[in-house]
C-alpha positions as CSV (number, residue, x, y, z in Angstrom):
1,M,-17.7,18.6,9.0
2,H,-14.1,19.7,9.7
3,W,-12.6,19.7,6.1
4,Q,-9.2,20.5,7.2
5,E,-9.3,17.5,9.3
6,V,-10.4,15.4,6.4
7,V,-7.5,16.6,4.3
8,D,-5.0,16.1,7.1
9,V,-6.3,12.4,7.8
10,G,-6.4,11.7,4.1
11,R,-3.0,12.9,3.4
12,S,-1.6,10.8,6.5
13,D,-3.5,7.6,5.4
14,A,-2.1,7.9,2.0
15,A,1.3,8.1,3.1
16,A,0.9,5.3,5.5
17,H,-0.5,3.0,2.7
18,R,2.3,4.0,0.5
19,D,4.9,3.0,3.3
20,R,3.3,-0.2,3.7
21,A,3.3,-1.1,-0.1
22,V,6.9,-0.3,0.0
23,L,7.4,-2.8,2.8
24,E,5.3,-5.5,1.1
25,R,7.3,-5.1,-2.1
26,A,10.5,-5.4,-0.3
27,G,9.1,-8.6,1.4
28,A,8.0,-10.0,-1.9
29,A,11.3,-9.6,-3.2
30,R,13.0,-11.4,-0.2
31,C,10.6,-14.3,-0.5
32,T,11.2,-14.4,-4.4
33,E,14.9,-14.8,-3.5
34,E,14.1,-17.5,-0.9
35,A,12.1,-19.4,-3.6
36,R,15.2,-19.1,-5.8
37,T,17.5,-20.6,-3.4
38,A,15.0,-23.3,-2.1
39,T,16.3,-26.8,-1.8
40,D,12.9,-28.5,-2.6
41,L,9.8,-27.8,-4.7
42,D,7.5,-27.6,-1.7
43,S,9.6,-24.9,-0.4
44,E,10.1,-23.2,-3.5
45,L,6.2,-23.1,-3.8
46,L,5.7,-21.9,-0.4
47,W,7.9,-19.0,-1.0
48,L,6.5,-18.1,-4.4
49,M,3.0,-18.2,-2.9
50,R,4.2,-15.9,0.0
51,A,5.7,-13.5,-2.6
52,L,2.5,-13.4,-4.5
53,Q,0.5,-12.7,-1.3
54,Q,2.9,-9.8,-0.5
55,R,2.6,-8.4,-4.1
56,S,-1.0,-8.5,-3.7
57,A,-1.1,-6.7,-0.5
58,A,1.2,-4.1,-2.0
59,A,-1.2,-3.4,-4.9
60,S,-4.0,-3.2,-2.3
61,N,-2.1,-0.6,-0.2
62,E,-1.3,1.4,-3.5
63,I,-4.9,1.5,-4.3
64,A,-5.8,2.5,-0.9
65,S,-3.3,5.5,-1.0
66,E,-4.8,6.6,-4.3
67,I,-8.6,6.5,-2.6
68,S,-7.1,8.6,0.6
69,D,-5.5,11.0,-1.9
70,R,-8.9,11.4,-3.7
71,I,-10.6,12.0,-0.4
72,A,-8.1,14.6,0.6
73,D,-8.2,16.2,-2.8
74,H,-11.9,16.6,-2.7
75,A,-12.0,17.9,1.0
76,E,-9.3,20.5,-0.1
77,R,-11.4,21.7,-3.1
78,V,-14.3,22.1,-0.5
79,L,-12.2,23.7,2.2
80,H,-11.0,26.3,-0.4
81,A,-14.4,26.9,-1.9
82,Q,-15.6,28.0,1.4
83,Q,-12.9,30.6,1.8
């Protein structure tokens, strides 16, 4: 196994997940604002559900970034132990 590659991919994946989480949170904020300005209850509920969906996606991406970082951390320890 190429441990340096595991480290690099893990860090890259973690950064990508964090970036997606930021975008999802921004999208959720936009949806929440749309819900506040909705002119009818059905539209308001639709925007709130969309905001909830995006917040959930952000949380999932944050967890994925932590897992990717842990994978990279472990690979880094293995790599340094071999040197």
